[in-house]
C-alpha positions in Angstrom: -19.2 80.0 16.8 -19.9 79.3 13.1 -23.1 77.7 11.7 -21.6 74.2 11.6 -20.9 74.4 15.4 -24.4 75.7 16.1 -25.9 72.7 14.2 -23.7 70.3 16.1 -24.8 71.7 19.5 -28.5 71.7 18.6 -30.5 69.5 21.0 -33.4 67.7 19.6 -36.4 68.3 21.8 -38.8 65.7 20.5 -37.0 62.8 19.0 -34.7 61.5 21.7 -35.8 63.3 24.8 -32.3 63.3 26.1 -29.2 65.5 25.8 -27.9 63.7 22.7 -26.8 65.9 19.8 -29.3 66.3 17.0 -26.8 65.3 14.3 -26.3 61.8 15.8 -30.0 61.2 16.5 -31.3 58.5 14.1 -34.9 59.2 15.0 -34.8 62.9 14.2 -34.4 62.6 10.4 -35.0 59.9 7.9 -31.7 58.2 7.0 -31.5 57.6 3.2 -29.6 54.3 3.6 -32.4 52.8 5.8 -34.1 49.6 4.7 -37.6 51.3 4.9 -39.0 54.1 2.9 -39.3 57.7 4.0 -43.1 57.5 3.8 -43.2 54.5 6.2 -40.8 56.4 8.5 -43.0 59.5 8.5 -46.2 57.6 9.0 -44.9 55.7 12.1 -43.3 58.9 13.5 -46.6 60.8 13.0 -48.4 58.0 14.9 -46.0 58.4 17.8 -46.5 62.2 17.7 -50.3 61.7 17.7 -50.0 59.9 21.0 -48.9 63.2 22.6 -52.0 65.2 21.5 -54.8 66.2 23.9 -57.6 64.2 22.3 -58.1 60.7 23.9 -59.7 59.5 20.7 -56.7 60.5 18.7 -54.3 58.8 21.1 -56.4 55.6 21.2 -56.6 55.4 17.3 -52.8 56.1 17.1 -51.9 53.3 19.5 -54.2 50.9 17.6 -52.6 51.8 14.4 -49.1 51.4 15.9 -50.1 47.9 17.0 -51.3 47.0 13.5 -48.2 48.4 11.8 -45.9 46.6 14.2 -47.7 43.3 13.7 -47.7 43.7 9.9 -44.1 44.8 9.6 -41.5 42.2 8.5 -38.6 44.6 8.9 -38.6 46.0 12.5 -35.7 48.4 11.9 -38.1 51.2 11.5 -39.6 50.7 15.0 -36.2 50.1 16.6 -35.0 53.5 15.3 -38.0 55.2 16.8 -37.9 53.5 20.3 -36.6 56.7 22.0 -39.8 58.5 20.8 -42.0 55.7 22.2 -40.2 55.7 25.6 -41.1 59.3 26.2 -44.7 58.9 24.9 -45.3 55.8 26.9 -44.2 57.4 30.2 -46.3 60.4 29.6 -49.4 58.4 28.7 -49.2 56.0 31.6 -48.5 58.6 34.2 -50.8 61.5 33.1 -53.6 60.1 30.9 -57.0 60.2 32.6 -58.7 57.9 30.0 -58.5 54.2 31.0 -58.7 52.9 27.4 -55.7 55.0 26.2 -53.5 53.8 29.1 -54.5 50.2 28.4 -53.8 50.6 24.7 -50.3 52.2 25.5 -49.6 49.2 27.7 -50.6 46.8 24.9 -48.2 48.6 22.5 -45.4 48.3 25.2 -46.2 44.6 25.7 -45.9 44.0 21.9 -42.7 46.0 21.8 -41.2 43.9 24.6 -42.1 40.7 22.8 -40.8 41.9 19.4 -37.7 43.9 20.5 -36.6 42.0 23.6 -32.9 43.0 23.6 -33.3 46.4 22.0 -35.2 47.7 25.1 -32.4 46.9 27.5 -30.9 50.4 27.4 -34.3 52.0 27.9 -35.5 49.9 30.9 -34.5 52.5 33.4 -36.8 55.0 31.7 -39.7 52.6 31.2 -39.6 50.7 34.5 -41.1 53.5 36.8 -44.1 54.0 34.5 -44.6 50.3 34.1 -44.4 49.7 37.8 -46.9 52.5 38.5 -49.3 51.0 35.9 -49.3 47.7 37.8 -51.2 49.4 40.6 -53.5 51.4 38.4 -57.1 51.7 39.9 -58.5 50.2 36.7 -58.2 46.4 36.7 -57.9 46.2 32.9 -54.9 48.6 32.9 -53.3 46.8 35.9 -53.8 43.4 34.1 -52.2 44.7 30.9 -49.3 46.2 32.9 -48.7 42.9 34.5 -48.6 41.1 31.2 -46.2 43.8 29.8 -44.0 43.5 32.9 -43.9 39.7 32.6 -42.9 40.1 28.9 -40.1 42.4 29.9 -38.9 40.2 32.8 -39.8 36.6 31.9 
């Protein structure tokens, strides 16, 4: 196996969280022909990665900045390219995060994404649905309320 075949069979462990090949993964590397700058891409990607850290404060600040960036963005191609990252982060935060505020913030991001990228999330619904359904019966009323609003945004 030569080096080009090794690169083609490389699986990207963070960007897509699936068995897709790394060379075809749009979220793994910045694409020079993209309508957004490399700095914007790296900033948003770093925010998604910060949501996987241990500190609840870091996760909460990252989700708040994701909401701000998405609301300010006129070109949503950047977020659409990074949806596979968010799908993984969202399911981990909703299922395993002990802090109520972080779960609520993640559901607010998901609600905003459902409103802004309605049709783009169709292929990821099977991955998001279990976490969203579990969040609807969260012991915290605020989290359950936010999950219901995200669920109604996904399935109007």
